TORKOL-4160 file (C-alpha; in steps of 0.2 Angstrom, whole numbers, padded with zeros to 4 digits, m for minus):
126
<pt num="1" X="0815" Y="m0591" Z="m0744"/>
<pt num="2" X="0798" Y="m0596" Z="m0737"/>
<pt num="3" X="0781" Y="m0596" Z="m0744"/>
<pt num="4" X="0774" Y="m0587" Z="m0728"/>
<pt num="5" X="0765" Y="m0571" Z="m0732"/>
<pt num="6" X="0775" Y="m0555" Z="m0728"/>
<pt num="7" X="0768" Y="m0540" Z="m0720"/>
<pt num="8" X="0776" Y="m0523" Z="m0725"/>
<pt num="9" X="0769" Y="m0506" Z="m0729"/>
<pt num="10" X="0770" Y="m0507" Z="m0748"/>
<pt num="11" X="0761" Y="m0491" Z="m0752"/>
<pt num="12" X="0774" Y="m0481" Z="m0742"/>
<pt num="13" X="0788" Y="m0490" Z="m0751"/>
<pt num="14" X="0780" Y="m0487" Z="m0768"/>
<pt num="15" X="0777" Y="m0468" Z="m0763"/>
<pt num="16" X="0796" Y="m0467" Z="m0758"/>
<pt num="17" X="0800" Y="m0473" Z="m0775"/>
<pt num="18" X="0789" Y="m0460" Z="m0784"/>
<pt num="19" X="0781" Y="m0473" Z="m0795"/>
<pt num="20" X="0763" Y="m0476" Z="m0798"/>
<pt num="21" X="0755" Y="m0493" Z="m0794"/>
<pt num="22" X="0757" Y="m0499" Z="m0812"/>
<pt num="23" X="0775" Y="m0494" Z="m0813"/>
<pt num="24" X="0780" Y="m0501" Z="m0796"/>
<pt num="25" X="0771" Y="m0517" Z="m0797"/>
<pt num="26" X="0775" Y="m0521" Z="m0815"/>
<pt num="27" X="0793" Y="m0521" Z="m0812"/>
<pt num="28" X="0791" Y="m0536" Z="m0800"/>
<pt num="29" X="0778" Y="m0545" Z="m0812"/>
<pt num="30" X="0762" Y="m0540" Z="m0803"/>
<pt num="31" X="0747" Y="m0532" Z="m0811"/>
<pt num="32" X="0742" Y="m0515" Z="m0805"/>
<pt num="33" X="0726" Y="m0522" Z="m0797"/>
<pt num="34" X="0736" Y="m0536" Z="m0788"/>
<pt num="35" X="0748" Y="m0522" Z="m0781"/>
<pt num="36" X="0733" Y="m0512" Z="m0776"/>
<pt num="37" X="0726" Y="m0527" Z="m0766"/>
<pt num="38" X="0744" Y="m0529" Z="m0758"/>
<pt num="39" X="0744" Y="m0511" Z="m0753"/>
<pt num="40" X="0727" Y="m0513" Z="m0745"/>
<pt num="41" X="0733" Y="m0525" Z="m0732"/>
<pt num="42" X="0731" Y="m0541" Z="m0742"/>
<pt num="43" X="0745" Y="m0553" Z="m0738"/>
<pt num="44" X="0760" Y="m0553" Z="m0750"/>
<pt num="45" X="0767" Y="m0570" Z="m0755"/>
<pt num="46" X="0785" Y="m0572" Z="m0749"/>
<pt num="47" X="0792" Y="m0574" Z="m0767"/>
<pt num="48" X="0783" Y="m0557" Z="m0772"/>
<pt num="49" X="0790" Y="m0549" Z="m0756"/>
<pt num="50" X="0807" Y="m0555" Z="m0761"/>
<pt num="51" X="0806" Y="m0548" Z="m0778"/>
<pt num="52" X="0800" Y="m0531" Z="m0771"/>
<pt num="53" X="0815" Y="m0531" Z="m0759"/>
<pt num="54" X="0827" Y="m0535" Z="m0773"/>
<pt num="55" X="0821" Y="m0523" Z="m0785"/>
<pt num="56" X="0814" Y="m0508" Z="m0776"/>
<pt num="57" X="0824" Y="m0509" Z="m0760"/>
<pt num="58" X="0841" Y="m0515" Z="m0766"/>
<pt num="59" X="0840" Y="m0509" Z="m0784"/>
<pt num="60" X="0843" Y="m0527" Z="m0792"/>
<pt num="61" X="0834" Y="m0529" Z="m0808"/>
<pt num="62" X="0831" Y="m0548" Z="m0808"/>
<pt num="63" X="0826" Y="m0548" Z="m0826"/>
<pt num="64" X="0844" Y="m0545" Z="m0830"/>
<pt num="65" X="0849" Y="m0562" Z="m0823"/>
<pt num="66" X="0850" Y="m0575" Z="m0837"/>
<pt num="67" X="0856" Y="m0592" Z="m0839"/>
<pt num="68" X="0872" Y="m0585" Z="m0846"/>
<pt num="69" X="0876" Y="m0575" Z="m0831"/>
<pt num="70" X="0867" Y="m0585" Z="m0817"/>
<pt num="71" X="0883" Y="m0594" Z="m0812"/>
<pt num="72" X="0892" Y="m0578" Z="m0810"/>
<pt num="73" X="0878" Y="m0571" Z="m0799"/>
<pt num="74" X="0878" Y="m0586" Z="m0788"/>
<pt num="75" X="0897" Y="m0585" Z="m0786"/>
<pt num="76" X="0896" Y="m0567" Z="m0781"/>
<pt num="77" X="0882" Y="m0570" Z="m0769"/>
<pt num="78" X="0890" Y="m0585" Z="m0761"/>
<pt num="79" X="0907" Y="m0576" Z="m0759"/>
<pt num="80" X="0916" Y="m0587" Z="m0771"/>
<pt num="81" X="0921" Y="m0571" Z="m0781"/>
<pt num="82" X="0928" Y="m0557" Z="m0770"/>
<pt num="83" X="0916" Y="m0542" Z="m0775"/>
<pt num="84" X="0928" Y="m0529" Z="m0769"/>
<pt num="85" X="0942" Y="m0536" Z="m0779"/>
<pt num="86" X="0931" Y="m0537" Z="m0794"/>
<pt num="87" X="0926" Y="m0519" Z="m0792"/>
<pt num="88" X="0944" Y="m0514" Z="m0790"/>
<pt num="89" X="0948" Y="m0523" Z="m0806"/>
<pt num="90" X="0934" Y="m0514" Z="m0815"/>
<pt num="91" X="0940" Y="m0497" Z="m0809"/>
<pt num="92" X="0957" Y="m0501" Z="m0815"/>
<pt num="93" X="0950" Y="m0506" Z="m0832"/>
<pt num="94" X="0940" Y="m0489" Z="m0833"/>
<pt num="95" X="0956" Y="m0479" Z="m0829"/>
<pt num="96" X="0966" Y="m0488" Z="m0843"/>
<pt num="97" X="0951" Y="m0486" Z="m0855"/>
<pt num="98" X="0951" Y="m0467" Z="m0851"/>
<pt num="99" X="0969" Y="m0466" Z="m0853"/>
<pt num="100" X="0969" Y="m0474" Z="m0869"/>
<pt num="101" X="0954" Y="m0464" Z="m0876"/>
<pt num="102" X="0953" Y="m0466" Z="m0894"/>
<pt num="103" X="0968" Y="m0478" Z="m0894"/>
<pt num="104" X="0957" Y="m0491" Z="m0886"/>
<pt num="105" X="0946" Y="m0492" Z="m0902"/>
<pt num="106" X="0961" Y="m0491" Z="m0913"/>
<pt num="107" X="0968" Y="m0506" Z="m0904"/>
<pt num="108" X="0952" Y="m0516" Z="m0906"/>
<pt num="109" X="0952" Y="m0512" Z="m0924"/>
<pt num="110" X="0970" Y="m0517" Z="m0926"/>
<pt num="111" X="0967" Y="m0533" Z="m0916"/>
<pt num="112" X="0953" Y="m0537" Z="m0928"/>
<pt num="113" X="0964" Y="m0534" Z="m0943"/>
<pt num="114" X="0978" Y="m0545" Z="m0936"/>
<pt num="115" X="0965" Y="m0559" Z="m0932"/>
<pt num="116" X="0959" Y="m0558" Z="m0950"/>
<pt num="117" X="0977" Y="m0559" Z="m0957"/>
<pt num="118" X="0982" Y="m0573" Z="m0946"/>
<pt num="119" X="0966" Y="m0582" Z="m0950"/>
<pt num="120" X="0969" Y="m0580" Z="m0969"/>
<pt num="121" X="0988" Y="m0584" Z="m0967"/>
<pt num="122" X="0983" Y="m0600" Z="m0957"/>
<pt num="123" X="0970" Y="m0605" Z="m0970"/>
<pt num="124" X="0982" Y="m0603" Z="m0984"/>
<pt num="125" X="0995" Y="m0615" Z="m0977"/>
<pt num="126" X="0994" Y="m0634" Z="m0982"/>
């Protein structure tokens, strides 16, 4: 990404989203007045343009990227993790959870009980 200012019709983009200036620009950490200037032909710095692209055009909420999940995001973007396989696995998990229904929460409760019993049993041993 460069720091070269980017030209785009941000007013039209904002109107397509159905958001007012404050709503649109605050999601990419820009004030309403700053956004208004960008919409009136002032150059937008490349980092701001990239945040607009990610958030408003691609639907990626960058505020959800944290130190805890940054490695995962990098791996997905670099192709180290096969996103199609990951989505297929997630779909299989959703199907299993739907099939289990209430059984899933019962298994979780049972698992907790077993863990507590094993923990207690292990602590009681010399």
